[in-house]
Structures are given as structure tokens and as C-alpha cells.
C-alpha positions as CSV (number, residue, x, y, z in Angstrom):
1,M,0.0,0.1,0.0
2,M,2.9,2.4,0.6
3,Q,4.1,1.9,-3.0
4,A,0.7,3.1,-4.2
5,L,1.2,6.3,-2.2
6,G,4.4,6.9,-4.1
7,I,6.8,5.9,-1.4
8,S,10.1,4.4,-2.8
9,L,10.8,0.7,-2.5
10,E,14.1,1.5,-0.6
11,L,12.2,3.7,1.9
12,I,9.5,0.9,2.4
13,D,12.3,-1.5,3.0
14,R,13.9,0.8,5.6
15,C,10.4,1.2,7.2
16,Q,10.1,-2.5,7.5
17,N,13.8,-2.7,8.9
18,H,14.9,-4.9,6.1
19,V,18.7,-5.4,5.5
20,L,19.4,-3.4,2.3
21,P,21.6,-4.9,-0.5
22,G,25.1,-3.5,-0.9
23,T,28.6,-3.9,0.3
24,K,29.4,-4.2,4.0
25,V,31.3,-0.9,3.6
26,R,28.2,0.9,2.3
27,R,26.1,-0.5,5.2
28,H,28.7,0.5,7.8
29,Y,29.5,4.0,6.6
30,M,26.3,5.3,5.2
31,L,24.6,5.8,8.6
32,H,21.8,8.4,7.8
33,D,18.8,6.8,9.6
34,Y,16.0,8.3,7.3
35,A,14.0,9.0,10.4
36,D,12.2,12.0,9.0
37,E,11.5,10.2,5.7
38,K,10.3,7.1,7.6
39,R,8.0,9.2,9.8
40,A,6.4,10.9,6.7
41,A,5.9,7.5,5.1
42,W,4.2,6.0,8.1
43,A,2.1,9.2,8.5
44,A,0.9,9.0,4.8
45,L,0.0,5.2,5.4
46,G,-1.8,6.1,8.6
47,E,-3.7,8.9,6.8
48,R,-4.7,6.5,4.0
49,L,-5.8,3.8,6.4
50,G,-7.7,6.3,8.5
51,N,-9.6,7.4,5.4
52,L,-10.4,3.8,4.4
53,I,-11.8,2.9,7.8
54,S,-13.8,6.1,8.2
55,V,-15.8,5.5,4.9
56,P,-19.4,4.6,5.9
57,M,-20.3,1.0,5.1
58,L,-23.2,0.6,2.7
């Protein structure tokens, strides 16, 4: 569902705490935690889910 919201696959993997591909050097030295980006992705998903569950049932 995050992908449908335009969130990149790499960021989705980071949100799910998956190990990203790449060399060990890359994994050890590229330490940006993407906290702001992940927070925005989770907020977008939460908003979408909130909209889905607030729709009246017919």
C-alpha cells in the first residue's frame, strides 16, 4: 500500500527494517537513519488507512 502512495521501495524496506543490499562498507559508513522520511511515510500510510476505515459501510 505504501508503494501506491508513491513511497520508494528503498524507503519501504527501511520502514520494515529490512537489510538493504550493498557492500558491508556501504552498510557501515552510510549511517543516515532516514527518520524524517520514515516518519512521513508512516504518516501517509496512517492517513490513507484512516480514510479507508472512516468510509461509511453501505
